[in-house]
N, C-alpha and C positions, 0 to 999 in steps of 0.2 A: 590470470586470476583476478578476480573482482572480489573485494570485501564490502559487506554492508553492515552498517551501524545504525540501529534503529533507536529511536526515542519517542516519548509520549505513551499514550495508553494509560490505563488505569480504571477507576470506578467512578461512573457518573450515573445521575438519574435519568430516567426517560425524559425525552425533550431536550436534553442537554448537549453539549458540544465538546469535542476533542479535537486535538490536531496531532497528526503522527508525522514523524520525520525520518528520513532515511538517507545518510549519507554514503555514497559509493567511493572506493579508491582502488588503485590498482590499474590493471590493463583495460582501460575503458576505451572502447571504440564507437564509431557511429558508422551505421545507424543502430539504435538499440530502443529497447522499451525499458521504462522503469515504472513500477506500480506497486499494487497491494492485492494481496490474496488473504483469504481468511479460512480458518478451518475450526469445525466444532468436533469435539470427540466423537468418533464413530463414523464421521461423515468424510466426505473428499474435500481437498482443498479447493476453493472456488476463486475465480477472478471476482475482485470488487471494483477495481479501476486501475487503469494505466495510462501512461502517455509515452508517446514516441519522442525521439530526439528532434523530429521534424514538427511535433506540437499536436499530433493527431490523438484523439482520446478514445478509449472504450469504458464503458460502465456497465456493471450489472443492472439489470432493470430495477431491482428492489432498492437501489441507492440512487437513483436519478433524481435529481431535484434536491437531494439532501447531502450528498457527499460531493466534494470537488478535489480533483487531483490537480498538482501543479508541479512544477519542476524548476529549479534553478540550474542551467547547464554549466554555468561558470563554476559553481559549487558541487556539481554532480549530485545535487540532492533533489529527492522528491518528497512531496508533502501530500498528506491527505486530510483536509479538512472535513469533520464529520459533523453535521448539524442534525437536529430534531431526531436524535438517537433513540432506537426502540430496543426492547429488551431482545429482539431476534437478531440484532446486530452483535449481541455477545458472541465473542469467539476470539481466537489467538489470530492476530493479524501479521502476515509475514510480507516484509519488503522483497521485491523480485527485480532483479536485473536480467534481461534477456540480450544477448548478443545476436544480432540478427544475421551477421554472416556465417557464424559458426552453429547458430541455434542453440547455443548453450544458455542454459538457466543457472542463475546465482540468487541464493536466498539468504535473508537475514535471519537472527536467531529466533524471531517471533516476539510479539508483545502482547499482552493480554489487554482485551478491552471488554469490560463487564458493564452492562447497562441494567441497573437494578434500583428500585426504591427501598 
């Protein structure tokens, strides 16, 4: 089992920045992916950005150049730096940890990000 604790999120004006953090604990193995998904009510959860334990990254096209995912493997923590936020970035953001060997996904509790003037 892997437990994920998220922090960050909140209300920000368009063009502003926010940083999300997610700390993992428990039975963490490599290789793995850690990253962020988001979900708007009535829509499917979608990948925002993720980073593998080897350093490889994946980004949703709409956030490329604005969001940066990073991780501190010593702390089992993943971050999402979100700049130039837009109203369409408003969603509940979920931290994700994927164990590659088992293909099992673990999820955080979710944190609300609201971009509004």
